[in-house]
C-alpha positions in Angstrom: -0.3 -0.1 -0.1 0.9 3.5 -0.9 2.4 5.6 1.8 -0.2 8.0 1.5 -3.3 5.7 1.3 -1.5 4.0 4.5 -2.1 7.5 6.4 -4.9 8.3 5.0 -6.8 4.7 6.5 -4.4 5.8 9.5 -5.9 9.1 10.0 -9.6 7.7 8.9 -9.8 5.2 11.8 -8.3 7.6 14.6 -11.2 10.1 13.3 -13.4 7.4 13.8 -12.0 6.4 17.5 -12.2 9.6 18.7 -16.1 10.0 17.4 -16.7 6.4 19.6 -14.8 8.2 22.6 -16.9 11.7 22.2 -20.2 9.7 21.8 -19.1 7.3 25.3 -18.3 10.6 26.9 -21.4 11.9 26.1 -23.4 8.8 27.6 -24.3 9.0 31.5 -22.8 5.8 32.3 -19.9 5.9 30.1 -17.9 2.6 30.1 -14.3 3.2 31.5 -12.6 0.5 30.6 -13.9 1.2 26.5 -12.9 4.7 27.0 -9.0 3.6 28.2 -8.7 0.9 25.5 -10.1 3.2 22.7 -7.4 6.3 23.7 -4.7 4.0 23.6 -5.9 2.8 20.2 -6.0 5.8 18.7 -2.2 7.4 20.5 -1.1 4.2 19.1 -2.7 5.7 15.7 -0.9 8.9 15.7 1.9 7.4 17.2 2.6 5.0 13.9 1.4 8.0 11.5 4.0 10.1 13.1 6.7 7.3 12.8 5.7 7.2 8.9 5.8 10.7 7.9 9.6 11.4 9.7 10.7 7.8 8.3 12.9 8.1 5.5 11.5 6.8 2.1 13.0 4.8 0.0 
């Protein structure tokens, strides 16, 4: 997969997690375990995107 396409896919997944987190936080009885896991996933995606952006291209 081309780098740009991969970054785009990661960005879409990051935004989708953002929406899920916002939705869950809006609930009166938000599931803190889900929120914590989604936030970890979101951070891993962000780290992966940054790594790919700064990695030397071949």
